[in-house]
N, C-alpha and C positions, 0 to 999 in steps of 0.2 A: 835270297837271290842277291847278287851284289848289285853296287851301282853302274857298269857296265852294262850285263844283262838287266838291269829294267831299261836302262835306254835302249838297247838293242829292241825290248819288248815294243817300247814305244815308237820307235821306226818303223817294226813291223807291222805294227797298227795303223799305223799313220797307211802304209803304203798297201794294205788291203782294203782299207777304207777310201781310197784315193781313186783304188781298182774296182769301185763300185760295190765290195763287198759289205756284209751286216756283219758284225764283228761280236763275238758273246766269249766272256771268259769260261774256260775250263780247265779249274785250278791250276797248274804249271802251264798250261797253252792256250789259245785261244782258237774257238773256231770262227770260222768266215764261211759265210754264206753268201750265196747268188745264184737266182735262177732254181736250179738242181742239184747244183754244184755244191756238196759242202767240203771242206778242206779243212784240216786239223795241225795249227802253223805251231812252232814250237823252236826254242832256242836252246833244247838240248843236244847234245851229242846221239847219234841214230843208236849206240846201246843203252843211254839213260832213256830213251823216250818211248812210252805208251806204242803199242802196235795197232791200236784197234782204227776204224775208219779206211775209206779205200783210198783216199789223197790225204797226202800228207808233206807239208811246207817245212823245212830245217832252212832256219834264218840263223846268219852267223856274219860276222866281222870279214870283210873282203879278204884277209888276208890268210882264213880258214876256210873259204868253199870250198875250194878244190878238195883241200882234205877231206872235208864231209861227204862230197861227190865219191870221193874213191871209198871211203868207207861204206857207204851205200850201195857202191858197184858190186864190193868185195860181199857184203852181207845179202844181196840179193832178196829183200823184204817182200811181202806177200803185197804191199799197198803199190799204188803208184807214188811217185815223189818229186820234189824240184829241190835244189838250192837256191834260198837268195842271198847272195853275196852282196852286205851293206857296205857303202862306204861312207867320209863326210857328206857327201852331197848327192850320192848317186846311188844304184844299186843293180843287180846284174841277176840272172836267173841262170842254174845250169839245170839241166836232164839229164839222163840217162839217154844215151846211143836210143835210136830207133831200135836196134836189133836186142835192146836189153828190157825196151816194155813190152809186156804180157798182151797176148792178142785177146780181144774183146772177145 
């Protein structure tokens, strides 16, 4: 992992920790747990990321977040997902539209 990815992983850890999640390393990604929810968080691209878990979060620099969201919409993975776009001092969350989410 390069310096930019390491920084991005640290920012992602900080975001999830601030949201009250317990963060645990899982190889090239980490697992964020709070109450009953386990979210696998990665900085990998959708095609490089593992596909295990029910909830996945892709963390990317803000300028790549929309592109990753589109890749996920095209791929239609079997898990629920979100993309977190990180800028220097903030972040935003991109979800699929409600019509794309699977029914429970």
